[in-house]
PDB file of the backbone (N, CA, C, O) and the ligand in Angstrom, with CONECT records:
HET     ZN  A 101       1
ATOM      1  N   MET A   1       0.834  -1.177  -0.043  1.00  0.00           N
ATOM      2  CA  MET A   1       0.008   0.025  -0.015  1.00  0.00           C
ATOM      3  C   MET A   1       0.892   1.238   0.032  1.00  0.00           C
ATOM      4  O   MET A   1       1.836   1.300   0.820  1.00  0.00           O
ATOM      5  N   LEU A   2       0.596   2.195  -0.802  1.00  0.00           N
ATOM      6  CA  LEU A   2       1.360   3.397  -0.986  1.00  0.00           C
ATOM      7  C   LEU A   2       0.618   4.538  -0.243  1.00  0.00           C
ATOM      8  O   LEU A   2      -0.559   4.809  -0.482  1.00  0.00           O
ATOM      9  N   VAL A   3       1.369   5.186   0.665  1.00  0.00           N
ATOM     10  CA  VAL A   3       0.834   6.327   1.444  1.00  0.00           C
ATOM     11  C   VAL A   3       1.612   7.534   1.131  1.00  0.00           C
ATOM     12  O   VAL A   3       2.827   7.523   1.329  1.00  0.00           O
ATOM     13  N   ILE A   4       1.025   8.568   0.664  1.00  0.00           N
ATOM     14  CA  ILE A   4       1.738   9.805   0.320  1.00  0.00           C
ATOM     15  C   ILE A   4       1.371  10.853   1.370  1.00  0.00           C
ATOM     16  O   ILE A   4       0.215  11.244   1.527  1.00  0.00           O
ATOM     17  N   PHE A   5       2.419  11.288   2.086  1.00  0.00           N
ATOM     18  CA  PHE A   5       2.244  12.301   3.069  1.00  0.00           C
ATOM     19  C   PHE A   5       3.260  13.412   3.018  1.00  0.00           C
ATOM     20  O   PHE A   5       4.279  13.237   2.351  1.00  0.00           O
ATOM     21  N   GLY A   6       3.070  14.516   3.655  1.00  0.00           N
ATOM     22  CA  GLY A   6       4.002  15.597   3.625  1.00  0.00           C
ATOM     23  C   GLY A   6       3.516  16.809   4.376  1.00  0.00           C
ATOM     24  O   GLY A   6       2.566  16.717   5.153  1.00  0.00           O
ATOM     25  N   LEU A   7       4.166  17.972   4.154  1.00  0.00           N
ATOM     26  CA  LEU A   7       3.796  19.230   4.838  1.00  0.00           C
ATOM     27  C   LEU A   7       3.381  20.277   3.803  1.00  0.00           C
ATOM     28  O   LEU A   7       3.944  20.360   2.712  1.00  0.00           O
ATOM     29  N   SER A   8       2.401  21.054   4.175  1.00  0.00           N
ATOM     30  CA  SER A   8       1.935  22.140   3.336  1.00  0.00           C
ATOM     31  C   SER A   8       2.158  23.435   4.066  1.00  0.00           C
ATOM     32  O   SER A   8       1.829  23.557   5.246  1.00  0.00           O
ATOM     33  N   HIS A   9       2.734  24.436   3.353  1.00  0.00           N
ATOM     34  CA  HIS A   9       2.958  25.699   3.948  1.00  0.00           C
ATOM     35  C   HIS A   9       2.101  26.741   3.151  1.00  0.00           C
ATOM     36  O   HIS A   9       2.136  26.797   1.922  1.00  0.00           O
ATOM     37  N   LYS A  10       1.342  27.548   3.914  1.00  0.00           N
ATOM     38  CA  LYS A  10       0.538  28.577   3.324  1.00  0.00           C
ATOM     39  C   LYS A  10       0.823  29.920   4.026  1.00  0.00           C
ATOM     40  O   LYS A  10       1.005  29.975   5.242  1.00  0.00           O
ATOM     41  N   GLU A  11       0.855  30.979   3.239  1.00  0.00           N
ATOM     42  CA  GLU A  11       1.099  32.326   3.794  1.00  0.00           C
ATOM     43  C   GLU A  11      -0.035  33.260   3.339  1.00  0.00           C
ATOM     44  O   GLU A  11      -0.476  33.258   2.190  1.00  0.00           O
ATOM     45  N   ARG A  12      -0.459  34.032   4.294  1.00  0.00           N
ATOM     46  CA  ARG A  12      -1.478  35.063   3.993  1.00  0.00           C
ATOM     47  C   ARG A  12      -0.950  36.465   4.371  1.00  0.00           C
ATOM     48  O   ARG A  12      -0.705  36.724   5.549  1.00  0.00           O
ATOM     49  N   PRO A  13      -0.774  37.363   3.397  1.00  0.00           N
ATOM     50  CA  PRO A  13      -0.268  38.653   3.800  1.00  0.00           C
ATOM     51  C   PRO A  13      -1.295  39.459   4.548  1.00  0.00           C
ATOM     52  O   PRO A  13      -2.486  39.430   4.239  1.00  0.00           O
ATOM     53  N   LEU A  14      -0.773  40.239   5.618  1.00  0.00           N
ATOM     54  CA  LEU A  14      -1.641  40.945   6.471  1.00  0.00           C
ATOM     55  C   LEU A  14      -1.347  42.440   6.427  1.00  0.00           C
ATOM     56  O   LEU A  14      -1.887  43.205   7.227  1.00  0.00           O
ATOM     57  N   GLY A  15      -0.508  42.851   5.514  1.00  0.00           N
ATOM     58  CA  GLY A  15      -0.241  44.290   5.317  1.00  0.00           C
ATOM     59  C   GLY A  15       1.138  44.644   5.815  1.00  0.00           C
ATOM     60  O   GLY A  15       2.033  43.804   5.905  1.00  0.00           O
ATOM     61  N   LEU A  16       1.286  45.963   6.147  1.00  0.00           N
ATOM     62  CA  LEU A  16       2.518  46.455   6.588  1.00  0.00           C
ATOM     63  C   LEU A  16       2.456  46.798   8.101  1.00  0.00           C
ATOM     64  O   LEU A  16       1.385  47.070   8.644  1.00  0.00           O
ATOM     65  N   ILE A  17       3.623  46.776   8.753  1.00  0.00           N
ATOM     66  CA  ILE A  17       3.683  47.046  10.151  1.00  0.00           C
ATOM     67  C   ILE A  17       4.783  48.034  10.424  1.00  0.00           C
ATOM     68  O   ILE A  17       5.833  47.982   9.785  1.00  0.00           O
ATOM     69  N   ALA A  18       4.574  48.904  11.330  1.00  0.00           N
ATOM     70  CA  ALA A  18       5.575  50.038  11.611  1.00  0.00           C
ATOM     71  C   ALA A  18       6.627  49.529  12.528  1.00  0.00           C
ATOM     72  O   ALA A  18       6.545  49.686  13.746  1.00  0.00           O
ATOM     73  N   LEU A  19       7.675  48.883  11.911  1.00  0.00           N
ATOM     74  CA  LEU A  19       8.688  48.267  12.729  1.00  0.00           C
ATOM     75  C   LEU A  19       9.946  48.277  11.871  1.00  0.00           C
ATOM     76  O   LEU A  19       9.864  48.096  10.656  1.00  0.00           O
ATOM     77  N   GLY A  20      11.165  48.497  12.515  1.00  0.00           N
ATOM     78  CA  GLY A  20      12.398  48.468  11.771  1.00  0.00           C
ATOM     79  C   GLY A  20      13.022  47.105  11.752  1.00  0.00           C
ATOM     80  O   GLY A  20      12.682  46.241  12.560  1.00  0.00           O
ATOM     81  N   CYS A  21      13.954  46.908  10.813  1.00  0.00           N
ATOM     82  CA  CYS A  21      14.582  45.552  10.645  1.00  0.00           C
ATOM     83  C   CYS A  21      15.737  45.433  11.619  1.00  0.00           C
ATOM     84  O   CYS A  21      16.654  46.251  11.544  1.00  0.00           O
ATOM     85  N   PRO A  22      15.757  44.437  12.560  1.00  0.00           N
ATOM     86  CA  PRO A  22      16.926  44.384  13.439  1.00  0.00           C
ATOM     87  C   PRO A  22      18.133  43.771  12.746  1.00  0.00           C
ATOM     88  O   PRO A  22      19.219  43.824  13.323  1.00  0.00           O
ATOM     89  N   ALA A  23      18.031  43.206  11.577  1.00  0.00           N
ATOM     90  CA  ALA A  23      19.141  42.600  10.904  1.00  0.00           C
ATOM     91  C   ALA A  23      19.954  43.631  10.104  1.00  0.00           C
ATOM     92  O   ALA A  23      21.176  43.672  10.247  1.00  0.00           O
ATOM     93  N   CYS A  24      19.331  44.446   9.285  1.00  0.00           N
ATOM     94  CA  CYS A  24      20.007  45.363   8.372  1.00  0.00           C
ATOM     95  C   CYS A  24      19.786  46.830   8.763  1.00  0.00           C
ATOM     96  O   CYS A  24      20.424  47.702   8.173  1.00  0.00           O
ATOM     97  N   GLY A  25      18.933  47.136   9.709  1.00  0.00           N
ATOM     98  CA  GLY A  25      18.675  48.507  10.138  1.00  0.00           C
ATOM     99  C   GLY A  25      17.775  49.282   9.242  1.00  0.00           C
ATOM    100  O   GLY A  25      17.731  50.507   9.353  1.00  0.00           O
ATOM    101  N   HIS A  26      17.032  48.632   8.334  1.00  0.00           N
ATOM    102  CA  HIS A  26      16.053  49.242   7.470  1.00  0.00           C
ATOM    103  C   HIS A  26      14.948  49.857   8.382  1.00  0.00           C
ATOM    104  O   HIS A  26      14.444  49.192   9.287  1.00  0.00           O
ATOM    105  N   PRO A  27      14.600  51.084   8.133  1.00  0.00           N
ATOM    106  CA  PRO A  27      13.686  51.805   9.083  1.00  0.00           C
ATOM    107  C   PRO A  27      12.267  51.253   8.998  1.00  0.00           C
ATOM    108  O   PRO A  27      11.453  51.534   9.878  1.00  0.00           O
ATOM    109  N   GLY A  28      11.954  50.491   7.986  1.00  0.00           N
ATOM    110  CA  GLY A  28      10.592  49.990   7.858  1.00  0.00           C
ATOM    111  C   GLY A  28       9.741  50.756   6.854  1.00  0.00           C
ATOM    112  O   GLY A  28      10.224  51.706   6.237  1.00  0.00           O
ATOM    113  N   PRO A  29       8.487  50.363   6.680  1.00  0.00           N
ATOM    114  CA  PRO A  29       7.777  49.318   7.408  1.00  0.00           C
ATOM    115  C   PRO A  29       8.116  47.966   6.902  1.00  0.00           C
ATOM    116  O   PRO A  29       8.679  47.830   5.816  1.00  0.00           O
ATOM    117  N   LEU A  30       7.778  46.920   7.686  1.00  0.00           N
ATOM    118  CA  LEU A  30       8.018  45.515   7.373  1.00  0.00           C
ATOM    119  C   LEU A  30       6.675  44.938   7.008  1.00  0.00           C
ATOM    120  O   LEU A  30       5.636  45.360   7.515  1.00  0.00           O
ATOM    121  N   SER A  31       6.716  43.922   6.081  1.00  0.00           N
ATOM    122  CA  SER A  31       5.502  43.227   5.738  1.00  0.00           C
ATOM    123  C   SER A  31       5.208  42.143   6.845  1.00  0.00           C
ATOM    124  O   SER A  31       6.100  41.528   7.429  1.00  0.00           O
ATOM    125  N   LEU A  32       3.915  41.984   7.059  1.00  0.00           N
ATOM    126  CA  LEU A  32       3.482  41.008   8.130  1.00  0.00           C
ATOM    127  C   LEU A  32       2.684  39.904   7.350  1.00  0.00           C
ATOM    128  O   LEU A  32       1.799  40.201   6.548  1.00  0.00           O
ATOM    129  N   VAL A  33       3.040  38.643   7.627  1.00  0.00           N
ATOM    130  CA  VAL A  33       2.352  37.498   7.003  1.00  0.00           C
ATOM    131  C   VAL A  33       1.949  36.540   8.090  1.00  0.00           C
ATOM    132  O   VAL A  33       2.615  36.480   9.124  1.00  0.00           O
ATOM    133  N   HIS A  34       0.897  35.795   7.903  1.00  0.00           N
ATOM    134  CA  HIS A  34       0.426  34.693   8.755  1.00  0.00           C
ATOM    135  C   HIS A  34       0.856  33.432   8.021  1.00  0.00           C
ATOM    136  O   HIS A  34       0.397  33.167   6.910  1.00  0.00           O
ATOM    137  N   ARG A  35       1.766  32.628   8.663  1.00  0.00           N
ATOM    138  CA  ARG A  35       2.283  31.464   8.072  1.00  0.00           C
ATOM    139  C   ARG A  35       1.729  30.232   8.807  1.00  0.00           C
ATOM    140  O   ARG A  35       1.857  30.114  10.026  1.00  0.00           O
ATOM    141  N   ARG A  36       1.105  29.308   8.031  1.00  0.00           N
ATOM    142  CA  ARG A  36       0.556  28.094   8.613  1.00  0.00           C
ATOM    143  C   ARG A  36       1.211  26.874   7.973  1.00  0.00           C
ATOM    144  O   ARG A  36       1.453  26.824   6.767  1.00  0.00           O
ATOM    145  N   THR A  37       1.479  25.925   8.805  1.00  0.00           N
ATOM    146  CA  THR A  37       2.025  24.640   8.403  1.00  0.00           C
ATOM    147  C   THR A  37       1.029  23.478   8.701  1.00  0.00           C
ATOM    148  O   THR A  37       0.550  23.373   9.830  1.00  0.00           O
ATOM    149  N   ARG A  38       0.715  22.614   7.715  1.00  0.00           N
ATOM    150  CA  ARG A  38      -0.229  21.539   8.037  1.00  0.00           C
ATOM    151  C   ARG A  38       0.364  20.265   7.454  1.00  0.00           C
ATOM    152  O   ARG A  38       1.091  20.248   6.461  1.00  0.00           O
ATOM    153  N   PHE A  39      -0.018  19.177   8.171  1.00  0.00           N
ATOM    154  CA  PHE A  39       0.317  17.844   7.690  1.00  0.00           C
ATOM    155  C   PHE A  39      -0.679  17.410   6.605  1.00  0.00           C
ATOM    156  O   PHE A  39      -1.890  17.541   6.785  1.00  0.00           O
ATOM    157  N   THR A  40      -0.182  16.907   5.510  1.00  0.00           N
ATOM    158  CA  THR A  40      -1.032  16.503   4.381  1.00  0.00           C
ATOM    159  C   THR A  40      -0.952  14.990   4.234  1.00  0.00           C
ATOM    160  O   THR A  40       0.084  14.364   4.457  1.00  0.00           O
ATOM    161  N   LEU A  41      -2.080  14.443   3.852  1.00  0.00           N
ATOM    162  CA  LEU A  41      -2.194  13.042   3.490  1.00  0.00           C
ATOM    163  C   LEU A  41      -2.856  12.919   2.105  1.00  0.00           C
ATOM    164  O   LEU A  41      -3.997  13.344   1.923  1.00  0.00           O
ATOM    165  N   PHE A  42      -2.172  12.365   1.179  1.00  0.00           N
ATOM    166  CA  PHE A  42      -2.546  12.336  -0.218  1.00  0.00           C
ATOM    167  C   PHE A  42      -2.890  13.714  -0.718  1.00  0.00           C
ATOM    168  O   PHE A  42      -3.907  13.927  -1.378  1.00  0.00           O
ATOM    169  N   PHE A  43      -1.982  14.682  -0.374  1.00  0.00           N
ATOM    170  CA  PHE A  43      -2.065  16.078  -0.816  1.00  0.00           C
ATOM    171  C   PHE A  43      -3.256  16.841  -0.241  1.00  0.00           C
ATOM    172  O   PHE A  43      -3.544  17.943  -0.708  1.00  0.00           O
ATOM    173  N   VAL A  44      -3.959  16.298   0.755  1.00  0.00           N
ATOM    174  CA  VAL A  44      -5.085  16.983   1.394  1.00  0.00           C
ATOM    175  C   VAL A  44      -4.646  17.343   2.823  1.00  0.00           C
ATOM    176  O   VAL A  44      -4.257  16.473   3.602  1.00  0.00           O
ATOM    177  N   PRO A  45      -4.717  18.646   3.151  1.00  0.00           N
ATOM    178  CA  PRO A  45      -4.353  19.050   4.517  1.00  0.00           C
ATOM    179  C   PRO A  45      -5.305  18.470   5.520  1.00  0.00           C
ATOM    180  O   PRO A  45      -6.518  18.660   5.429  1.00  0.00           O
ATOM    181  N   VAL A  46      -4.730  17.732   6.519  1.00  0.00           N
ATOM    182  CA  VAL A  46      -5.599  17.063   7.514  1.00  0.00           C
ATOM    183  C   VAL A  46      -5.347  17.493   8.911  1.00  0.00           C
ATOM    184  O   VAL A  46      -6.206  17.341   9.779  1.00  0.00           O
ATOM    185  N   LEU A  47      -4.173  18.034   9.153  1.00  0.00           N
ATOM    186  CA  LEU A  47      -3.822  18.379  10.625  1.00  0.00           C
ATOM    187  C   LEU A  47      -3.017  19.641  10.683  1.00  0.00           C
ATOM    188  O   LEU A  47      -1.902  19.683  10.163  1.00  0.00           O
ATOM    189  N   PRO A  48      -3.562  20.708  11.320  1.00  0.00           N
ATOM    190  CA  PRO A  48      -2.734  21.925  11.508  1.00  0.00           C
ATOM    191  C   PRO A  48      -1.569  21.647  12.471  1.00  0.00           C
ATOM    192  O   PRO A  48      -1.794  21.089  13.545  1.00  0.00           O
ATOM    193  N   LEU A  49      -0.341  22.019  12.119  1.00  0.00           N
ATOM    194  CA  LEU A  49       0.807  21.793  12.948  1.00  0.00           C
ATOM    195  C   LEU A  49       1.344  23.030  13.604  1.00  0.00           C
ATOM    196  O   LEU A  49       1.763  23.010  14.762  1.00  0.00           O
ATOM    197  N   ARG A  50       1.329  24.126  12.842  1.00  0.00           N
ATOM    198  CA  ARG A  50       1.909  25.368  13.323  1.00  0.00           C
ATOM    199  C   ARG A  50       1.274  26.599  12.722  1.00  0.00           C
ATOM    200  O   ARG A  50       0.922  26.601  11.543  1.00  0.00           O
ATOM    201  N   SER A  51       1.129  27.594  13.472  1.00  0.00           N
ATOM    202  CA  SER A  51       0.522  28.907  12.998  1.00  0.00           C
ATOM    203  C   SER A  51       1.283  29.987  13.693  1.00  0.00           C
ATOM    204  O   SER A  51       1.346  30.035  14.922  1.00  0.00           O
ATOM    205  N   ARG A  52       1.877  30.880  12.882  1.00  0.00           N
ATOM    206  CA  ARG A  52       2.576  31.977  13.506  1.00  0.00           C
ATOM    207  C   ARG A  52       2.594  33.195  12.631  1.00  0.00           C
ATOM    208  O   ARG A  52       2.381  33.110  11.422  1.00  0.00           O
ATOM    209  N   LEU A  53       2.859  34.375  13.263  1.00  0.00           N
ATOM    210  CA  LEU A  53       3.004  35.598  12.477  1.00  0.00           C
ATOM    211  C   LEU A  53       4.460  35.924  12.282  1.00  0.00           C
ATOM    212  O   LEU A  53       5.268  35.738  13.193  1.00  0.00           O
ATOM    213  N   GLU A  54       4.810  36.408  11.108  1.00  0.00           N
ATOM    214  CA  GLU A  54       6.184  36.640  10.770  1.00  0.00           C
ATOM    215  C   GLU A  54       6.273  38.070  10.114  1.00  0.00           C
ATOM    216  O   GLU A  54       5.378  38.483   9.377  1.00  0.00           O
ATOM    217  N   THR A  55       7.354  38.775  10.406  1.00  0.00           N
ATOM    218  CA  THR A  55       7.636  39.993   9.716  1.00  0.00           C
ATOM    219  C   THR A  55       8.720  39.689   8.656  1.00  0.00           C
ATOM    220  O   THR A  55       9.579  38.832   8.862  1.00  0.00           O
ATOM    221  N   ARG A  56       8.657  40.420   7.503  1.00  0.00           N
ATOM    222  CA  ARG A  56       9.616  40.209   6.479  1.00  0.00           C
ATOM    223  C   ARG A  56      10.185  41.594   6.096  1.00  0.00           C
ATOM    224  O   ARG A  56       9.435  42.556   5.927  1.00  0.00           O
ATOM    225  N   CYS A  57      11.505  41.673   5.965  1.00  0.00           N
ATOM    226  CA  CYS A  57      12.120  42.905   5.636  1.00  0.00           C
ATOM    227  C   CYS A  57      12.206  42.997   4.080  1.00  0.00           C
ATOM    228  O   CYS A  57      12.705  42.083   3.423  1.00  0.00           O
ATOM    229  N   PRO A  58      11.717  44.097   3.528  1.00  0.00           N
ATOM    230  CA  PRO A  58      11.823  44.212   2.026  1.00  0.00           C
ATOM    231  C   PRO A  58      13.190  44.462   1.570  1.00  0.00           C
ATOM    232  O   PRO A  58      13.446  44.306   0.376  1.00  0.00           O
ATOM    233  N   ASN A  59      14.127  44.847   2.421  1.00  0.00           N
ATOM    234  CA  ASN A  59      15.478  45.160   1.997  1.00  0.00           C
ATOM    235  C   ASN A  59      16.375  43.944   1.989  1.00  0.00           C
ATOM    236  O   ASN A  59      17.061  43.706   0.995  1.00  0.00           O
ATOM    237  N   CYS A  60      16.400  43.136   3.094  1.00  0.00           N
ATOM    238  CA  CYS A  60      17.312  41.998   3.180  1.00  0.00           C
ATOM    239  C   CYS A  60      16.597  40.669   3.185  1.00  0.00           C
ATOM    240  O   CYS A  60      17.248  39.631   3.070  1.00  0.00           O
ATOM    241  N   GLY A  61      15.217  40.659   3.321  1.00  0.00           N
ATOM    242  CA  GLY A  61      14.442  39.393   3.286  1.00  0.00           C
ATOM    243  C   GLY A  61      14.463  38.624   4.546  1.00  0.00           C
ATOM    244  O   GLY A  61      14.035  37.470   4.531  1.00  0.00           O
ATOM    245  N   THR A  62      14.952  39.187   5.721  1.00  0.00           N
ATOM    246  CA  THR A  62      15.006  38.491   6.920  1.00  0.00           C
ATOM    247  C   THR A  62      13.600  38.289   7.440  1.00  0.00           C
ATOM    248  O   THR A  62      12.827  39.247   7.476  1.00  0.00           O
ATOM    249  N   ALA A  63      13.229  37.060   7.853  1.00  0.00           N
ATOM    250  CA  ALA A  63      11.929  36.766   8.443  1.00  0.00           C
ATOM    251  C   ALA A  63      12.149  36.570   9.978  1.00  0.00           C
ATOM    252  O   ALA A  63      13.093  35.927  10.438  1.00  0.00           O
ATOM    253  N   ARG A  64      11.191  37.183  10.722  1.00  0.00           N
ATOM    254  CA  ARG A  64      11.280  37.036  12.152  1.00  0.00           C
ATOM    255  C   ARG A  64       9.902  36.831  12.734  1.00  0.00           C
ATOM    256  O   ARG A  64       8.950  37.510  12.348  1.00  0.00           O
ATOM    257  N   ALA A  65       9.787  35.885  13.676  1.00  0.00           N
ATOM    258  CA  ALA A  65       8.462  35.642  14.269  1.00  0.00           C
ATOM    259  C   ALA A  65       8.152  36.807  15.230  1.00  0.00           C
ATOM    260  O   ALA A  65       9.011  37.377  15.903  1.00  0.00           O
ATOM    261  N   ILE A  66       6.856  37.098  15.227  1.00  0.00           N
ATOM    262  CA  ILE A  66       6.373  38.201  16.089  1.00  0.00           C
ATOM    263  C   ILE A  66       5.162  37.699  16.843  1.00  0.00           C
ATOM    264  O   ILE A  66       4.344  36.962  16.291  1.00  0.00           O
ATOM    265  N   ALA A  67       5.036  38.097  18.122  1.00  0.00           N
ATOM    266  CA  ALA A  67       3.890  37.689  18.948  1.00  0.00           C
ATOM    267  C   ALA A  67       2.617  38.411  18.408  1.00  0.00           C
ATOM    268  O   ALA A  67       2.666  39.509  17.853  1.00  0.00           O
ATOM    269  N   ARG A  68       1.535  37.737  18.605  1.00  0.00           N
ATOM    270  CA  ARG A  68       0.271  38.265  18.166  1.00  0.00           C
ATOM    271  C   ARG A  68      -0.069  39.597  18.813  1.00  0.00           C
ATOM    272  O   ARG A  68      -0.586  40.519  18.182  1.00  0.00           O
ATOM    273  N   ASP A  69       0.250  39.655  20.122  1.00  0.00           N
ATOM    274  CA  ASP A  69      -0.027  40.897  20.934  1.00  0.00           C
ATOM    275  C   ASP A  69       0.786  42.072  20.464  1.00  0.00           C
ATOM    276  O   ASP A  69       0.312  43.206  20.400  1.00  0.00           O
ATOM    277  N   GLU A  70       2.076  41.760  20.121  1.00  0.00           N
ATOM    278  CA  GLU A  70       2.963  42.811  19.679  1.00  0.00           C
ATOM    279  C   GLU A  70       2.495  43.291  18.310  1.00  0.00           C
ATOM    280  O   GLU A  70       2.482  44.498  18.068  1.00  0.00           O
ATOM    281  N   ALA A  71       2.128  42.434  17.448  1.00  0.00           N
ATOM    282  CA  ALA A  71       1.595  42.852  16.096  1.00  0.00           C
ATOM    283  C   ALA A  71       0.361  43.707  16.228  1.00  0.00           C
ATOM    284  O   ALA A  71       0.205  44.707  15.527  1.00  0.00           O
ATOM    285  N   ARG A  72      -0.542  43.302  17.155  1.00  0.00           N
ATOM    286  CA  ARG A  72      -1.768  44.079  17.396  1.00  0.00           C
ATOM    287  C   ARG A  72      -1.413  45.446  17.973  1.00  0.00           C
ATOM    288  O   ARG A  72      -2.042  46.445  17.623  1.00  0.00           O
ATOM    289  N   ARG A  73      -0.421  45.503  18.847  1.00  0.00           N
ATOM    290  CA  ARG A  73      -0.005  46.802  19.502  1.00  0.00           C
ATOM    291  C   ARG A  73       0.584  47.746  18.415  1.00  0.00           C
ATOM    292  O   ARG A  73       0.471  48.967  18.517  1.00  0.00           O
ATOM    293  N   LEU A  74       1.189  47.168  17.413  1.00  0.00           N
ATOM    294  CA  LEU A  74       1.797  47.991  16.365  1.00  0.00           C
ATOM    295  C   LEU A  74       0.876  48.390  15.269  1.00  0.00           C
ATOM    296  O   LEU A  74       1.281  49.062  14.321  1.00  0.00           O
ATOM    297  N   GLY A  75      -0.387  47.980  15.381  1.00  0.00           N
ATOM    298  CA  GLY A  75      -1.403  48.464  14.483  1.00  0.00           C
ATOM    299  C   GLY A  75      -1.838  47.489  13.428  1.00  0.00           C
ATOM    300  O   GLY A  75      -2.546  47.891  12.505  1.00  0.00           O
ATOM    301  N   ALA A  76      -1.451  46.200  13.506  1.00  0.00           N
ATOM    302  CA  ALA A  76      -1.824  45.217  12.572  1.00  0.00           C
ATOM    303  C   ALA A  76      -3.306  44.700  12.855  1.00  0.00           C
ATOM    304  O   ALA A  76      -3.734  44.606  14.006  1.00  0.00           O
ATOM    305  N   ASP A  77      -4.000  44.397  11.820  1.00  0.00           N
ATOM    306  CA  ASP A  77      -5.364  43.909  11.922  1.00  0.00           C
ATOM    307  C   ASP A  77      -5.274  42.360  12.133  1.00  0.00           C
ATOM    308  O   ASP A  77      -5.430  41.631  11.154  1.00  0.00           O
ATOM    309  N   VAL A  78      -5.036  41.844  13.335  1.00  0.00           N
ATOM    310  CA  VAL A  78      -4.891  40.434  13.597  1.00  0.00           C
ATOM    311  C   VAL A  78      -6.061  39.914  14.374  1.00  0.00           C
ATOM    312  O   VAL A  78      -6.392  40.379  15.464  1.00  0.00           O
ATOM    313  N   ARG A  79      -6.693  38.900  13.749  1.00  0.00           N
ATOM    314  CA  ARG A  79      -7.840  38.302  14.468  1.00  0.00           C
ATOM    315  C   ARG A  79      -7.293  37.215  15.435  1.00  0.00           C
ATOM    316  O   ARG A  79      -6.216  36.654  15.230  1.00  0.00           O
ATOM    317  N   SER A  80      -8.074  36.954  16.475  1.00  0.00           N
ATOM    318  CA  SER A  80      -7.669  35.987  17.517  1.00  0.00           C
ATOM    319  C   SER A  80      -7.659  34.552  17.000  1.00  0.00           C
ATOM    320  O   SER A  80      -7.343  33.628  17.749  1.00  0.00           O
TER     321      SER A  80
HETATM  322 ZN    ZN A 101      16.481  43.902   6.752  1.00  0.00          ZN2+
END
């Protein structure tokens, strides 16, 4: 019996956030994305594994995880 399984990554852009880049010193704004990882069985997502918010620097491309409360405090429209 052949079982095909793997991981699926999906990203949803949430706009821009007023924050500077700690890696290159770019003054901002940084783009904010919601990144989700799910376990797939026969290419169908069946189990959510990870969900987090990330900021991306448009200058150097550095991605950094950000807490939901911190993103909300900086003006992002983040649902619970
Ligand atoms: Zn940067």
